C-alpha positions as a Markdown table, in Angstrom:
| # | Residue | x | y | z |
|---|---|---|---|---|
| 1 | Met | 80.8 | 138.6 | -22.5 |
| 2 | Thr | 77.9 | 136.2 | -23.2 |
| 3 | His | 75.1 | 137.0 | -25.6 |
| 4 | Phe | 71.5 | 135.7 | -25.4 |
| 5 | Leu | 69.4 | 135.2 | -28.5 |
| 6 | Trp | 65.7 | 135.8 | -27.8 |
| 7 | Gly | 62.7 | 136.9 | -29.9 |
| 8 | Pro | 60.5 | 139.9 | -29.3 |
| 9 | Gln | 58.4 | 140.1 | -26.2 |
| 10 | Gly | 60.5 | 137.3 | -24.6 |
| 11 | Arg | 59.4 | 134.7 | -27.1 |
| 12 | Pro | 61.7 | 132.4 | -28.9 |
| 13 | Pro | 62.8 | 133.5 | -32.4 |
| 14 | Pro | 61.1 | 132.0 | -35.4 |
| 15 | Leu | 62.1 | 128.5 | -36.4 |
| 16 | Ser | 63.9 | 129.7 | -39.5 |
| 17 | Thr | 66.0 | 132.0 | -37.3 |
| 18 | Arg | 66.7 | 129.3 | -34.7 |
| 19 | Arg | 67.9 | 126.9 | -37.4 |
| 20 | Gln | 70.3 | 129.5 | -38.8 |
| 21 | Thr | 71.6 | 130.9 | -35.5 |
| 22 | Pro | 73.3 | 128.8 | -32.8 |
| 23 | Ile | 71.7 | 128.8 | -29.3 |
| 24 | Leu | 73.9 | 130.0 | -26.5 |
| 25 | Tyr | 73.4 | 129.1 | -22.8 |
| 26 | Ser | 74.6 | 131.1 | -19.9 |
| 27 | Gly | 77.8 | 130.0 | -18.1 |
| 28 | Cys | 75.9 | 129.5 | -14.9 |
| 29 | Ser | 73.4 | 127.0 | -16.5 |
| 30 | Met | 76.2 | 125.0 | -18.1 |
| 31 | Leu | 78.0 | 124.8 | -14.7 |
| 32 | Ile | 74.9 | 123.5 | -12.9 |
| 33 | Phe | 74.2 | 120.9 | -15.6 |
| 34 | Ala | 77.8 | 119.7 | -15.5 |
| 35 | Tyr | 77.8 | 119.5 | -11.7 |
| 36 | Leu | 74.7 | 117.4 | -11.8 |
| 37 | Ile | 76.2 | 115.0 | -14.2 |
| 38 | Ile | 79.5 | 114.8 | -12.2 |
| 39 | Phe | 77.6 | 114.3 | -8.9 |
| 40 | Ser | 75.5 | 111.5 | -10.3 |
| 41 | Val | 78.5 | 109.7 | -11.7 |
| 42 | Thr | 80.5 | 110.3 | -8.4 |
| 43 | Ser | 77.6 | 109.1 | -6.3 |
| 44 | Ser | 77.2 | 105.9 | -8.3 |
| 45 | Ala | 80.9 | 105.2 | -8.2 |
| 46 | Ala | 81.0 | 105.8 | -4.4 |
| 47 | Ser | 78.2 | 103.4 | -3.9 |
| 48 | Tyr | 79.9 | 100.9 | -6.1 |
| 49 | Tyr | 83.2 | 101.1 | -4.4 |
| 50 | Ser | 81.6 | 101.1 | -1.0 |
| 51 | His | 79.9 | 97.8 | -1.8 |
| 52 | Arg | 83.1 | 96.5 | -3.3 |
| 53 | Ser | 84.9 | 97.2 | 0.0 |
| 54 | Leu | 82.2 | 95.6 | 2.1 |
| 55 | Ala | 83.3 | 91.9 | 2.5 |
| 56 | Phe | 83.6 | 89.5 | 5.4 |
| 57 | Thr | 87.0 | 89.1 | 6.9 |
| 58 | Ser | 86.8 | 85.4 | 5.9 |
| 59 | Ala | 84.8 | 83.2 | 3.6 |
| 60 | Leu | 84.6 | 80.5 | 6.4 |
| 61 | Tyr | 84.4 | 80.9 | 10.2 |
| 62 | Asn | 84.8 | 78.1 | 12.7 |
| 63 | Ala | 82.7 | 78.3 | 15.9 |
| 64 | Thr | 81.5 | 76.1 | 18.8 |
| 65 | Val | 78.4 | 75.9 | 21.1 |
| 66 | Gln | 77.5 | 73.4 | 23.8 |
| 67 | Glu | 74.7 | 71.1 | 23.4 |
| 68 | Asn | 71.5 | 71.8 | 25.4 |
| 69 | Ala | 72.6 | 75.5 | 25.5 |
| 70 | Phe | 69.9 | 77.9 | 26.7 |
| 71 | Gly | 68.4 | 80.6 | 24.5 |
| 72 | Asn | 70.6 | 83.6 | 23.8 |
| 73 | Thr | 73.8 | 81.6 | 24.4 |
| 74 | Pro | 76.4 | 83.0 | 22.0 |
| 75 | Val | 78.2 | 80.9 | 19.5 |
| 76 | Ile | 82.0 | 81.2 | 20.3 |
| 77 | Ser | 84.6 | 81.7 | 17.6 |
| 78 | Glu | 88.3 | 82.6 | 17.9 |
| 79 | Gln | 88.0 | 84.5 | 14.7 |
| 80 | Met | 86.7 | 88.1 | 14.4 |
| 81 | Met | 83.5 | 87.5 | 12.4 |
| 82 | Gly | 82.1 | 90.4 | 10.5 |
| 83 | Ile | 82.8 | 93.3 | 8.1 |
| 84 | Tyr | 85.0 | 96.4 | 8.2 |
| 85 | Leu | 82.9 | 99.6 | 7.5 |
| 86 | Pro | 84.1 | 102.4 | 5.3 |
| 87 | Asp | 82.0 | 104.7 | 7.5 |
| 88 | Pro | 80.8 | 104.0 | 11.1 |
| 89 | Ala | 77.5 | 105.4 | 10.1 |
| 90 | Tyr | 77.1 | 102.6 | 7.5 |
| 91 | Ser | 74.2 | 100.3 | 8.6 |
| 92 | Ile | 74.4 | 96.6 | 8.0 |
| 93 | Lys | 72.0 | 93.7 | 8.8 |
| 94 | Tyr | 73.1 | 90.1 | 8.9 |
| 95 | Arg | 70.7 | 87.3 | 7.9 |
| 96 | Ile | 71.0 | 83.4 | 7.9 |
| 97 | Ile | 69.9 | 82.2 | 4.5 |
| 98 | Glu | 70.9 | 78.5 | 4.6 |
| 99 | Gly | 71.8 | 75.6 | 6.9 |
| 100 | Asp | 69.3 | 76.2 | 9.8 |
| 101 | Asn | 66.2 | 74.3 | 8.8 |
| 102 | His | 65.1 | 73.8 | 12.5 |
| 103 | His | 65.7 | 77.5 | 13.4 |
| 104 | Phe | 68.2 | 76.8 | 16.2 |
| 105 | Phe | 70.2 | 80.0 | 15.6 |
| 106 | Ser | 69.7 | 83.7 | 15.1 |
| 107 | Ser | 72.1 | 86.3 | 13.7 |
| 108 | Asn | 72.7 | 89.8 | 15.1 |
| 109 | Gln | 75.1 | 92.7 | 14.4 |
| 110 | Arg | 77.1 | 94.9 | 16.7 |
| 111 | Val | 79.2 | 97.9 | 15.6 |
| 112 | Ile | 82.3 | 98.8 | 17.5 |
| 113 | Gly | 84.4 | 101.5 | 15.9 |
| 114 | Asn | 84.7 | 100.7 | 12.2 |
| 115 | Phe | 83.8 | 97.0 | 12.5 |
| 116 | Cys | 80.4 | 95.4 | 12.3 |
| 117 | Phe | 80.6 | 92.1 | 14.3 |
| 118 | Leu | 78.5 | 89.1 | 13.2 |
| 119 | Glu | 77.0 | 87.5 | 16.3 |
| 120 | Ile | 75.2 | 84.2 | 16.3 |
| 121 | His | 73.1 | 83.1 | 19.3 |
| 122 | Val | 71.0 | 80.1 | 20.1 |
| 123 | Arg | 67.4 | 81.1 | 19.4 |
| 124 | Thr | 65.0 | 81.5 | 22.3 |
| 125 | Gly | 61.6 | 79.9 | 22.4 |
| 126 | Asn | 62.7 | 76.8 | 20.5 |
| 127 | Ala | 60.9 | 73.6 | 21.5 |
| 128 | Arg | 63.9 | 71.5 | 20.5 |
| 129 | Asn | 67.4 | 71.6 | 22.0 |
| 130 | Leu | 70.8 | 71.2 | 20.4 |
| 131 | Asn | 71.7 | 67.5 | 20.8 |
| 132 | Arg | 75.2 | 66.5 | 19.8 |
| 133 | Glu | 74.2 | 62.8 | 19.8 |
| 134 | Ser | 71.6 | 63.6 | 17.1 |
| 135 | Arg | 73.6 | 66.2 | 15.1 |
| 136 | Asp | 77.1 | 67.4 | 16.0 |
| 137 | Ser | 77.6 | 70.3 | 13.5 |
| 138 | Tyr | 75.9 | 72.9 | 11.5 |
| 139 | Ser | 77.0 | 74.9 | 8.4 |
| 140 | Leu | 75.3 | 78.3 | 8.2 |
| 141 | Lys | 75.3 | 80.6 | 5.2 |
| 142 | Val | 75.1 | 84.2 | 6.2 |
| 143 | Lys | 74.4 | 87.2 | 4.0 |
| 144 | Ala | 75.1 | 90.9 | 4.7 |
| 145 | Gln | 72.5 | 93.5 | 3.7 |
| 146 | Gln | 72.6 | 97.4 | 3.7 |
| 147 | Arg | 69.9 | 99.1 | 5.6 |
| 148 | Arg | 68.8 | 102.4 | 4.0 |
| 149 | Asn | 67.3 | 105.4 | 5.7 |
| 150 | Asp | 63.8 | 104.3 | 4.6 |
| 151 | Arg | 64.4 | 101.0 | 6.5 |
| 152 | Thr | 64.5 | 99.0 | 3.3 |
| 153 | Arg | 67.4 | 96.5 | 2.8 |
| 154 | Glu | 69.6 | 95.9 | -0.2 |
| 155 | Asp | 71.9 | 92.8 | -0.6 |
| 156 | Ile | 75.6 | 93.7 | -0.7 |
| 157 | Pro | 77.1 | 91.9 | -3.7 |
| 158 | Gly | 79.6 | 89.2 | -2.6 |
| 159 | Ala | 79.1 | 89.8 | 1.1 |
| 160 | Val | 78.3 | 86.2 | 2.0 |
| 161 | Thr | 80.1 | 83.9 | 4.4 |
| 162 | Glu | 79.9 | 80.4 | 5.9 |
| 163 | Val | 79.9 | 79.7 | 9.7 |
| 164 | Phe | 80.7 | 76.2 | 10.6 |
| 165 | Ile | 79.4 | 75.5 | 14.1 |
| 166 | Lys | 80.6 | 72.4 | 16.0 |
| 167 | Val | 78.2 | 71.3 | 18.8 |
| 168 | Thr | 80.4 | 70.3 | 21.8 |
| 169 | Asp | 79.5 | 67.6 | 24.2 |
| 170 | Val | 78.0 | 67.9 | 27.7 |
| 171 | Asn | 78.1 | 64.8 | 29.9 |
| 172 | Asp | 74.4 | 64.4 | 29.9 |
| 173 | Leu | 74.2 | 60.6 | 29.4 |
| 174 | Ser | 75.2 | 57.6 | 31.5 |
| 175 | Pro | 76.7 | 54.4 | 30.2 |
| 176 | Phe | 74.3 | 51.6 | 29.3 |
| 177 | Phe | 75.0 | 47.8 | 29.1 |
| 178 | Leu | 74.2 | 45.9 | 25.9 |
| 179 | Glu | 72.7 | 43.1 | 28.1 |
| 180 | Tyr | 70.9 | 43.2 | 31.4 |
| 181 | Glu | 72.5 | 39.9 | 32.5 |
| 182 | Tyr | 75.6 | 38.1 | 31.3 |
| 183 | Lys | 75.9 | 34.4 | 31.8 |
| 184 | Val | 78.9 | 32.1 | 31.2 |
| 185 | Ser | 80.0 | 28.5 | 32.2 |
| 186 | Ile | 83.6 | 27.6 | 32.8 |
| 187 | Ser | 85.4 | 24.4 | 33.7 |
| 188 | Glu | 87.0 | 24.3 | 37.2 |
| 189 | Asp | 90.4 | 23.5 | 35.7 |
| 190 | Ile | 90.5 | 26.7 | 33.6 |
| 191 | Ala | 94.0 | 28.2 | 33.6 |
| 192 | Leu | 94.8 | 31.1 | 35.9 |
| 193 | Tyr | 94.5 | 34.6 | 34.3 |
| 194 | Ser | 92.4 | 33.2 | 31.5 |
| 195 | Ser | 89.7 | 35.5 | 30.1 |
| 196 | Val | 86.2 | 34.3 | 31.2 |
| 197 | Ile | 83.9 | 36.9 | 29.5 |
| 198 | Arg | 83.9 | 40.4 | 28.2 |
| 199 | Ile | 81.3 | 42.9 | 29.6 |
| 200 | Lys | 80.3 | 45.7 | 27.2 |
| 201 | Ala | 78.7 | 49.1 | 28.0 |
| 202 | Glu | 78.4 | 52.1 | 25.7 |
| 203 | Asp | 78.1 | 55.9 | 26.3 |
| 204 | Pro | 77.1 | 58.1 | 23.3 |
| 205 | Asp | 78.9 | 61.1 | 24.8 |
| 206 | Asp | 82.1 | 62.4 | 23.3 |
| 207 | Gly | 85.7 | 62.3 | 24.6 |
| 208 | Leu | 86.1 | 61.5 | 28.3 |
| 209 | Asn | 82.4 | 61.8 | 28.7 |
| 210 | Gly | 82.0 | 58.7 | 26.6 |
| 211 | Gln | 84.9 | 56.6 | 28.1 |
| 212 | Val | 83.6 | 53.9 | 30.4 |
| 213 | Tyr | 85.2 | 52.5 | 33.6 |
| 214 | Tyr | 84.1 | 49.1 | 34.9 |
| 215 | Ser | 84.3 | 47.6 | 38.4 |
| 216 | Phe | 82.7 | 45.0 | 40.6 |
| 217 | Lys | 80.1 | 46.2 | 43.1 |
| 218 | Glu | 80.9 | 43.5 | 45.6 |
| 219 | Pro | 84.4 | 42.2 | 46.4 |
| 220 | Thr | 85.6 | 38.9 | 44.9 |
| 221 | Arg | 88.8 | 37.0 | 45.2 |
| 222 | Glu | 88.4 | 34.7 | 42.3 |
| 223 | Phe | 87.9 | 37.1 | 39.4 |
| 224 | Ser | 89.2 | 40.5 | 38.2 |
| 225 | Leu | 87.6 | 43.0 | 35.9 |
| 226 | His | 89.7 | 45.2 | 33.6 |
| 227 | Pro | 88.6 | 48.8 | 34.2 |
| 228 | Thr | 88.6 | 49.9 | 30.5 |
| 229 | Ser | 88.2 | 46.7 | 28.4 |
| 230 | Gly | 85.6 | 45.0 | 30.5 |
| 231 | Val | 87.3 | 41.7 | 30.4 |
| 232 | Val | 86.7 | 39.4 | 33.3 |
| 233 | Ser | 89.7 | 37.1 | 34.2 |
| 234 | Leu | 90.3 | 34.2 | 36.7 |
| 235 | Ile | 92.8 | 35.1 | 39.4 |
| 236 | Lys | 92.3 | 32.2 | 41.8 |
| 237 | Pro | 91.9 | 28.5 | 41.2 |
| 238 | Leu | 88.4 | 27.2 | 41.3 |
| 239 | Glu | 87.1 | 24.3 | 43.2 |
| 240 | Tyr | 83.7 | 22.9 | 42.1 |
| 241 | His | 83.0 | 21.2 | 45.4 |
| 242 | Glu | 83.5 | 24.4 | 47.3 |
| 243 | Arg | 81.5 | 26.7 | 45.1 |
| 244 | Ser | 79.9 | 26.1 | 41.8 |
| 245 | Glu | 78.2 | 29.4 | 41.0 |
| 246 | Tyr | 79.2 | 33.1 | 41.3 |
| 247 | His | 76.7 | 36.0 | 41.0 |
| 248 | Leu | 78.3 | 39.4 | 40.6 |
| 249 | Thr | 77.2 | 42.9 | 39.8 |
| 250 | Val | 79.2 | 44.9 | 37.3 |
| 251 | Val | 79.2 | 48.8 | 37.5 |
| 252 | Ala | 79.9 | 51.1 | 34.6 |
| 253 | Val | 80.5 | 54.8 | 35.0 |
| 254 | Asp | 82.0 | 57.4 | 32.5 |
| 255 | Arg | 85.0 | 59.5 | 33.1 |
| 256 | Gly | 83.4 | 62.8 | 32.4 |
| 257 | Tyr | 82.8 | 65.7 | 34.9 |
| 258 | Lys | 79.2 | 66.3 | 35.9 |
| 259 | Lys | 78.2 | 69.8 | 37.0 |
| 260 | Ser | 76.1 | 68.4 | 39.8 |
| 261 | Gly | 79.1 | 66.4 | 41.0 |
| 262 | Val | 76.9 | 63.3 | 41.2 |
| 263 | Ser | 77.5 | 60.4 | 38.7 |
| 264 | Phe | 74.8 | 58.0 | 37.7 |
| 265 | Pro | 76.4 | 54.5 | 37.2 |
| 266 | Ser | 74.8 | 51.7 | 35.4 |
| 267 | Glu | 74.7 | 48.1 | 36.6 |
| 268 | Ser | 74.5 | 44.6 | 35.0 |
| 269 | Lys | 74.4 | 41.1 | 36.4 |
| 270 | Leu | 77.1 | 38.5 | 35.8 |
| 271 | Ser | 76.5 | 34.8 | 36.5 |
| 272 | Ile | 79.4 | 32.4 | 36.3 |
| 273 | Thr | 78.7 | 28.6 | 36.6 |
| 274 | Val | 81.6 | 26.3 | 37.4 |
| 275 | Met | 81.5 | 22.9 | 35.8 |
| 276 | Glu | 83.2 | 20.0 | 37.5 |
| 277 | Val | 86.2 | 18.5 | 35.8 |
| 278 | Asn | 86.0 | 14.9 | 34.8 |
| 279 | Val | 88.9 | 13.7 | 37.0 |
| 280 | Tyr | 88.1 | 9.9 | 37.3 |
| 281 | Ala | 87.6 | 7.4 | 34.6 |
| 282 | Pro | 84.9 | 4.7 | 34.9 |
| 283 | Gln | 85.8 | 1.5 | 36.6 |
| 284 | Ile | 84.4 | -1.8 | 35.3 |
| 285 | Gln | 83.5 | -4.8 | 37.5 |
| 286 | Val | 82.3 | -8.1 | 36.0 |
| 287 | Thr | 80.4 | -10.7 | 38.0 |
| 288 | Gln | 79.9 | -14.0 | 36.1 |
| 289 | Leu | 76.7 | -15.9 | 36.8 |
| 290 | Thr | 77.0 | -19.5 | 37.8 |
| 291 | Glu | 74.0 | -20.3 | 35.7 |
| 292 | Ala | 72.9 | -18.3 | 32.6 |
| 293 | Ala | 69.5 | -16.6 | 32.9 |
| 294 | Pro | 67.2 | -16.4 | 29.9 |
| 295 | Ser | 66.1 | -13.0 | 28.6 |
| 296 | Gly | 64.1 | -13.3 | 25.4 |
| 297 | His | 66.2 | -15.0 | 22.8 |
| 298 | Leu | 69.4 | -14.1 | 24.8 |
| 299 | Met | 71.1 | -15.7 | 27.8 |
| 300 | Ile | 72.5 | -13.4 | 30.5 |
| 301 | Ile | 75.8 | -14.8 | 31.5 |
| 302 | Ala | 77.3 | -11.9 | 33.6 |
| 303 | Ile | 76.5 | -8.7 | 35.5 |
| 304 | Val | 78.7 | -5.7 | 34.7 |
| 305 | Asn | 78.9 | -2.8 | 37.2 |
| 306 | Val | 80.5 | 0.5 | 36.1 |
| 307 | Leu | 81.6 | 2.9 | 38.8 |
| 308 | Asp | 82.8 | 6.5 | 38.5 |
| 309 | Asn | 83.9 | 8.6 | 41.4 |
| 310 | Asp | 83.2 | 11.9 | 39.8 |
| 311 | Arg | 80.2 | 14.0 | 40.9 |
| 312 | Gly | 77.5 | 15.3 | 38.7 |
| 313 | Pro | 77.3 | 14.4 | 35.0 |
| 314 | Ser | 80.9 | 13.3 | 35.0 |
| 315 | Gly | 80.0 | 10.5 | 37.4 |
| 316 | Asp | 77.1 | 9.2 | 35.3 |
| 317 | Ile | 77.7 | 6.4 | 32.7 |
| 318 | Asn | 76.7 | 7.2 | 29.2 |
| 319 | Ser | 77.5 | 3.9 | 27.5 |
| 320 | Leu | 79.1 | 0.5 | 27.7 |
| 321 | Glu | 80.2 | -1.4 | 24.7 |
| 322 | Ile | 82.3 | -4.4 | 23.5 |
| 323 | Thr | 85.3 | -3.2 | 21.6 |
| 324 | Asp | 87.2 | -6.4 | 21.0 |
| 325 | Gly | 87.0 | -10.2 | 21.2 |
| 326 | Asp | 83.6 | -10.7 | 19.7 |
| 327 | Gln | 84.4 | -11.2 | 16.0 |
| 328 | Asp | 81.3 | -13.4 | 15.5 |
| 329 | Arg | 79.0 | -10.9 | 17.3 |
| 330 | Val | 77.4 | -13.4 | 19.6 |
| 331 | Phe | 77.4 | -11.1 | 22.7 |
| 332 | Arg | 75.2 | -8.2 | 23.6 |
| 333 | Ile | 75.2 | -5.5 | 26.3 |
| 334 | Leu | 71.8 | -5.0 | 27.9 |
| 335 | Pro | 70.7 | -2.3 | 30.4 |
| 336 | Gly | 70.5 | -3.5 | 34.0 |
| 337 | Ser | 68.3 | -2.6 | 37.0 |
| 338 | Ala | 70.4 | 0.6 | 37.8 |
| 339 | Ser | 72.0 | 3.4 | 35.8 |
| 340 | His | 75.5 | 2.0 | 36.4 |
| 341 | Glu | 74.5 | -1.7 | 35.9 |
| 342 | Phe | 74.6 | -3.7 | 32.6 |
| 343 | Asn | 73.9 | -7.3 | 31.6 |
| 344 | Leu | 76.3 | -9.2 | 29.4 |
| 345 | Ala | 74.2 | -11.6 | 27.3 |
| 346 | Ser | 74.9 | -14.2 | 24.6 |
| 347 | Leu | 72.9 | -15.7 | 21.8 |
| 348 | Gln | 71.2 | -19.0 | 22.7 |
| 349 | Thr | 72.7 | -20.6 | 19.6 |
| 350 | Ile | 76.2 | -20.1 | 20.8 |
| 351 | Arg | 78.4 | -23.2 | 20.1 |
| 352 | Trp | 80.9 | -23.3 | 22.9 |
| 353 | Glu | 82.7 | -26.3 | 21.3 |
| 354 | Asp | 83.8 | -23.8 | 18.6 |
| 355 | Ala | 85.6 | -21.8 | 21.3 |
| 356 | Pro | 87.4 | -24.3 | 23.5 |
| 357 | Tyr | 89.4 | -21.6 | 25.1 |
| 358 | Gly | 86.4 | -19.3 | 25.6 |
| 359 | Tyr | 86.1 | -15.6 | 24.6 |
| 360 | Asn | 88.4 | -12.8 | 25.7 |
| 361 | Leu | 86.1 | -9.7 | 25.6 |
| 362 | Thr | 87.2 | -6.1 | 25.9 |
| 363 | Leu | 84.6 | -3.7 | 27.4 |
| 364 | Lys | 84.7 | 0.1 | 27.3 |
| 365 | Ala | 82.6 | 2.5 | 29.4 |
| 366 | Ile | 82.2 | 6.2 | 28.7 |
| 367 | Asp | 80.8 | 8.7 | 31.2 |
| 368 | Lys | 78.7 | 11.9 | 30.6 |
| 369 | Gly | 81.4 | 14.4 | 31.6 |
| 370 | Val | 82.0 | 17.6 | 29.5 |
| 371 | Arg | 85.2 | 16.0 | 28.6 |
| 372 | Pro | 84.1 | 12.3 | 28.5 |
| 373 | Arg | 86.3 | 9.6 | 29.8 |
């Protein structure tokens, strides 16, 4: 039995009486008070443990998306991105908090059973496209939030993950040559299979999309072009007198697949000039004059003709000089009336009695060939 202590007319007893007499509460009031305390503690603990159990299945997810993807294109991952829910009625919202300064991506959530999937899509209405050649990866930091019944949100402690997105390549670019026209000069006696020149084209695409194949647009029997290195080689002997110049077109195309099925090759010009080989050495012919002819303070005593059977620069005479037999330096070589003609002159003061046997001069002529003779 429980007793209540109360004053007359339902009023509390005097203070002196209350101090001396303990106050008793009913069993029902004590039970309700204890229940409220237990419920509060239990509710806080449940909320704490629910938050503790809400965590992403991984601290890092790997995903891919194609460049130039349209809006709402999903980011693909082989991992199951998201959080297991202690209760299917639990409401979670995902939000990208770092790594997307240009707002290329948006995050969404989709609940299936007891799992809340994290879905990332390419954002719609963006004026800029994903371009792998400009940036090939993004690292997004995603946070999970609890949505209450009043539509407010609360961060879930520790429910943060990173999504590494690799932008995969689309064959959207064609190769381009580093030069519009390549020029090279070679000697006609160059050895067979020698490298003549290397053509270079580049393609910023990735993988097969960026691998370049080379070929000649027009057929040629004299030269070959390596399909991957771009090296041009000689495969047939050259003859300057038959052909001295070659004008070819080099085509570059990548190995990637194009959705349209149509490739867009690039072209560059190649000009090869064949230089004649200096086959013949100059031949010297000396015609002695019966009477010396004055020329200033010199006396012309002979006419020297130098002949070279080569064509072009190799057949032109560059110089004629005395290399031996003129120890006293009394002779001079003067230009004649033609490019291949020279005059051999002597000083007027020459004393022939000092050389009873005459002078034995050695003359040397040099042509203007690439390899002078």
